[in-house]
Backbone bond lengths (Angstrom), bond angles and torsions (degrees), N, CA, C in turn:
res aa  C-N    CA-C-N  psi(-1)  N-CA   C-N-CA  omega(-1)  CA-C   N-CA-C  phi
1 X - - - 1.457 - - 1.528 111.02 -
2 X 1.309 118.63 -46.19 1.452 123.07 179.07 1.520 110.83 -63.82
3 X 1.342 116.40 -35.84 1.454 121.80 -179.36 1.533 110.51 -61.91
4 X 1.338 117.18 -41.27 1.462 121.21 178.91 1.523 111.67 -64.53
5 X 1.320 116.19 -41.09 1.465 120.95 -179.91 1.533 110.35 -65.01
6 X 1.326 116.54 -41.96 1.449 121.49 177.85 1.533 110.04 -63.49
7 X 1.312 116.87 -42.35 1.458 121.95 178.28 1.533 110.81 -60.75
8 X 1.343 116.74 -44.40 1.471 121.29 178.33 1.520 111.05 -61.53
9 X 1.333 117.75 -43.52 1.458 121.35 179.58 1.527 111.62 -63.54
10 X 1.311 116.37 -40.73 1.464 120.02 177.41 1.529 111.13 -63.24
11 X 1.332 117.40 -42.79 1.456 121.08 178.39 1.525 111.82 -63.85
12 X 1.331 116.97 -39.12 1.464 120.64 176.88 1.520 110.45 -63.03
13 X 1.311 117.19 -39.47 1.450 120.94 178.87 1.520 112.02 -65.15
14 X 1.315 116.48 -34.97 1.463 121.21 -179.10 1.526 111.09 -79.94
15 X 1.314 117.44 -48.64 1.469 122.49 -173.04 1.514 114.37 -98.12
16 X 1.309 117.37 -17.40 1.460 120.86 -173.04 1.515 110.25 92.00
17 X 1.305 116.19 171.01 1.457 121.66 -178.62 1.522 109.17 -71.01
18 X 1.317 116.30 135.49 1.467 120.81 179.05 1.526 109.62 -64.11
19 X 1.320 116.15 134.58 1.455 121.10 -179.21 1.518 109.50 -99.05
20 X 1.323 116.24 136.66 1.455 119.77 176.98 1.525 110.09 -80.95
21 X 1.303 116.36 139.04 1.459 124.63 175.39 1.531 113.59 48.31
22 X 1.326 118.57 59.23 1.466 120.60 -176.08 1.533 114.16 -61.49
23 X 1.339 118.89 -35.62 1.466 120.60 179.35 1.520 110.79 -66.48
24 X 1.322 115.87 -41.05 1.458 120.76 179.24 1.529 110.49 -66.80
25 X 1.314 117.03 -41.69 1.465 121.00 177.83 1.528 111.44 -63.79
26 X 1.327 117.19 -36.34 1.463 120.54 177.71 1.534 110.32 -66.37
27 X 1.313 116.94 -39.12 1.461 121.71 179.55 1.519 111.81 -69.95
28 X 1.334 117.11 -46.17 1.464 122.18 -172.11 1.533 113.54 -100.27
29 X 1.316 116.79 35.10 1.469 122.41 171.02 1.522 112.83 57.09
30 X 1.297 117.51 46.30 1.474 129.23 174.63 1.524 115.06 83.66
31 X 1.300 119.04 -0.55 1.461 119.51 176.32 1.531 109.01 -110.49
32 X 1.335 116.48 177.62 1.466 120.75 -178.53 1.528 110.15 -118.00
33 X 1.317 115.36 156.87 1.465 121.18 -170.53 1.526 114.10 -60.19
34 X 1.317 117.79 -31.91 1.469 118.40 -177.46 1.532 113.00 -68.28
35 X 1.319 118.31 -9.46 1.468 122.52 -179.88 1.529 113.27 -103.51
36 X 1.320 117.94 -4.15 1.462 121.66 -169.28 1.526 112.84 -88.02
37 X 1.343 114.56 128.58 1.465 121.93 170.05 1.529 109.79 -85.48
38 X 1.347 115.61 -43.96 1.452 120.93 -175.85 1.522 109.87 -152.44
39 X 1.331 116.33 139.39 1.461 122.06 173.25 1.521 107.93 -130.31
40 X 1.325 115.94 132.52 1.457 121.62 177.00 1.521 108.71 -114.69
41 X 1.321 116.52 144.90 1.450 120.59 176.78 1.529 109.22 -75.66
42 X 1.317 115.96 169.14 1.465 120.37 178.07 1.524 111.34 -56.79
43 X 1.323 117.37 -45.74 1.465 120.89 -178.64 1.523 111.89 -67.24
44 X 1.322 117.14 -32.20 1.462 119.23 176.76 1.528 110.79 -67.67
45 X 1.315 117.64 -36.67 1.466 120.99 177.75 1.523 109.95 -68.61
46 X 1.338 116.37 -40.14 1.458 121.68 -178.36 1.524 111.39 -69.03
47 X 1.321 116.56 -29.27 1.461 122.05 -179.24 1.529 109.74 -52.20
48 X 1.319 115.61 138.52 1.464 120.77 -178.49 1.526 110.65 -60.32
49 X 1.319 115.86 136.12 1.451 121.25 -179.68 1.518 111.12 89.30
50 X 1.332 115.18 -176.28 1.464 120.50 179.92 1.523 109.00 -124.15
51 X 1.311 114.73 149.33 1.461 119.81 178.09 1.529 109.10 -74.35
52 X 1.341 116.85 128.46 1.473 119.85 179.67 1.532 112.53 -59.54
53 X 1.337 116.77 -31.53 1.470 120.02 178.34 1.526 110.44 -62.39
54 X 1.322 116.86 -38.83 1.467 121.00 178.11 1.530 109.87 -66.72
55 X 1.319 116.41 -43.46 1.467 120.28 179.17 1.526 111.31 -61.42
56 X 1.327 116.46 -42.67 1.474 120.33 178.77 1.525 111.32 -60.19
57 X 1.309 117.08 -42.77 1.468 121.06 -179.77 1.525 110.19 -67.19
58 X 1.324 116.97 -45.94 1.472 120.56 179.51 1.516 110.84 -58.50
59 X 1.311 116.81 -40.57 1.469 121.41 -176.74 1.523 113.96 -78.84
60 X 1.328 117.92 -22.51 1.468 118.73 -171.34 1.521 116.24 -113.68
61 X 1.313 118.98 -24.96 1.469 120.34 -173.44 1.524 111.59 -90.99
62 X 1.292 115.11 139.56 1.471 121.93 172.42 1.525 106.80 -96.51
63 X 1.297 117.45 167.09 1.467 121.94 179.89 1.530 110.22 53.85
64 X 1.323 115.86 48.72 1.452 122.63 -176.31 1.519 109.73 -111.36
65 X 1.317 116.19 145.49 1.462 122.09 175.53 1.518 108.11 -135.52
66 X 1.330 116.40 137.03 1.452 123.03 179.18 1.523 108.91 -102.63
67 X 1.321 117.04 125.71 1.457 123.25 175.91 1.524 107.70 -112.88
68 X 1.329 116.32 132.06 1.453 121.33 -177.08 1.522 109.18 -125.53
69 X 1.320 116.04 139.44 1.456 121.94 178.46 1.526 108.80 -71.46
70 X 1.309 117.19 115.96 1.452 123.15 -177.88 1.514 114.18 -68.77
71 X 1.330 117.66 -9.46 1.463 120.89 176.26 1.529 111.36 -75.08
72 X 1.332 116.45 -16.47 1.460 120.76 178.68 1.524 109.63 -84.04
73 X 1.297 115.83 148.84 1.459 121.61 176.89 1.534 109.49 -71.01
74 X 1.334 115.63 144.44 1.467 121.13 -178.74 1.531 111.86 -53.10
75 X 1.316 117.26 -41.31 1.464 120.62 -177.04 1.527 112.02 -61.97
76 X 1.325 117.23 -22.98 1.464 120.74 -178.30 1.525 113.42 -80.81
77 X 1.329 117.58 -23.93 1.467 120.09 -179.19 1.522 113.43 -120.02
78 X 1.313 117.97 1.67 1.473 120.91 -175.19 1.526 112.80 -60.01
79 X 1.336 117.95 -32.16 1.465 120.24 179.12 1.539 110.98 -62.58
80 X 1.323 117.36 -38.68 1.465 120.49 177.66 1.533 110.53 -69.12
81 X 1.313 115.76 -38.64 1.468 120.30 179.65 1.523 111.08 -65.09
82 X 1.312 117.29 -42.18 1.466 121.33 179.21 1.525 110.73 -62.64
83 X 1.319 115.76 -43.28 1.473 119.75 179.25 1.525 110.54 -64.74
84 X 1.323 117.51 -43.45 1.465 121.26 178.48 1.528 110.66 -62.16
85 X 1.313 117.02 -40.22 1.465 120.64 179.89 1.523 111.51 -63.39
86 X 1.332 116.89 -37.17 1.474 121.04 178.00 1.527 110.90 -57.72
87 X 1.319 117.07 -35.23 1.460 122.29 -176.43 1.528 112.18 -103.75
88 X 1.332 115.50 15.35 1.471 122.59 176.92 1.526 113.06 56.26
89 X 1.326 115.47 37.69 1.462 121.45 175.99 1.525 107.63 -87.63
90 X 1.329 117.97 119.68 1.469 119.23 178.12 1.531 110.67 -67.69
91 X 1.328 115.03 154.30 1.456 119.29 -178.83 1.523 110.17 -138.28
92 X 1.323 114.48 158.79 1.457 122.57 174.84 1.521 107.80 -135.90
93 X 1.320 116.20 127.88 1.452 121.19 172.02 1.526 105.56 -92.45
94 X 1.310 116.24 116.26 1.461 121.93 -171.89 1.529 110.88 -94.01
95 X 1.319 115.29 117.57 1.464 123.08 176.00 1.520 107.73 -124.91
96 X 1.309 116.77 68.81 1.464 119.66 -174.51 1.521 114.09 -100.74
97 X 1.324 117.09 5.80 1.457 120.31 177.32 1.520 115.26 83.78
98 X 1.329 117.79 -1.28 1.465 120.81 178.43 1.525 109.33 -92.27
99 X 1.321 116.49 132.45 1.455 120.10 174.68 1.520 108.43 -79.91
100 X 1.323 115.49 135.57 1.456 120.58 -179.70 1.524 109.47 -150.14
101 X 1.332 117.41 145.84 1.464 119.90 175.28 1.529 111.94 -78.92
102 X 1.322 116.89 -5.00 1.464 121.71 -177.26 1.524 109.90 -84.99
103 X 1.323 115.99 129.86 1.458 121.30 -178.20 1.511 113.82 -104.73
104 X 1.329 117.11 -27.43 1.466 121.14 -176.01 1.522 109.24 -153.62
105 X 1.321 115.55 139.53 1.466 121.24 176.73 1.523 108.58 -134.48
106 X 1.316 115.97 132.98 1.466 122.65 170.73 1.520 106.34 -109.13
107 X 1.339 116.10 118.17 1.461 119.81 -172.28 1.516 111.73 -139.19
108 X 1.308 115.18 159.18 1.458 124.66 173.97 1.527 108.38 -93.76
109 X 1.318 116.61 165.21 1.466 119.38 176.28 1.527 111.05 -84.82
110 X 1.321 116.69 -7.72 1.466 121.25 178.61 1.538 109.04 -129.22
111 X 1.308 116.16 167.26 1.462 121.34 -178.97 1.528 110.85 -64.45
112 X 1.329 116.08 135.48 1.466 121.39 176.88 1.522 111.87 -124.67
113 X 1.342 116.25 -9.80 1.465 120.70 174.97 1.518 107.83 -146.01
114 X 1.305 117.26 173.74 1.463 119.19 -174.45 1.525 113.50 -80.83
115 X 1.334 118.22 -5.37 1.452 121.30 174.94 1.516 115.57 72.10
116 X 1.333 118.12 6.48 1.461 119.71 -178.07 1.521 112.36 -89.62
117 X 1.319 117.49 -24.94 1.460 121.17 178.97 1.522 108.63 -125.46
118 X 1.315 115.32 141.68 1.459 120.19 179.39 1.525 108.89 -92.39
119 X 1.318 117.32 73.93 1.454 121.40 -178.84 1.526 111.84 -95.96
120 X 1.308 116.66 20.36 1.458 121.11 -178.57 1.522 111.99 -104.37
121 X 1.330 117.78 9.23 1.454 122.07 176.07 1.521 110.00 -92.94
122 X 1.322 116.13 151.72 1.455 122.07 169.23 1.528 105.06 -99.05
123 X 1.309 116.82 105.63 1.461 121.07 -172.05 1.530 111.94 -89.91
124 X 1.324 114.99 64.63 1.458 120.80 177.20 1.531 110.06 -90.31
125 X 1.338 117.42 -171.90 1.469 121.18 -178.94 1.527 112.09 -61.67
126 X 1.315 116.94 -36.64 1.459 120.80 -179.60 1.524 109.44 -65.37
127 X 1.310 117.30 -43.63 1.470 122.20 177.69 1.527 110.07 -58.07
128 X 1.319 115.62 -46.69 1.468 119.86 -177.48 1.524 111.15 -63.37
129 X 1.340 117.70 -39.13 1.474 120.65 177.38 1.514 110.92 -67.02
130 X 1.326 116.91 -37.06 1.471 121.21 -178.67 1.521 111.57 -70.17
131 X 1.314 117.64 -28.48 1.462 121.24 -176.68 1.527 112.55 -91.36
132 X 1.322 117.52 0.07 1.479 120.19 179.48 1.502 110.54 -73.70
């Protein structure tokens, strides 16, 4: 039993800690779907103005974190950052080298849905164009 534990520790030291759901984390800017309140595509973030659904979540949810795609220019997402700062919502600009159509994610640090359906998108015309 001790031998297995030692072997696991050695492997962690060599390879690093195993990450859960790496494909999902690459898509959703380092978080996982079961924690997401809202996800916007890159084009939705670039779209002039802010989505009222995002504003409602920023203003009402506790234990919230904003993740932003670092491939986007600051001027394109600064309005969301300013709003999050007003409500003391922490944020992370993600530059992890993974290409993703996701531009912004509002998520909790714990599970808020079962993660089986992606019902946290706003499926408007911009979303549909971004997913083509």
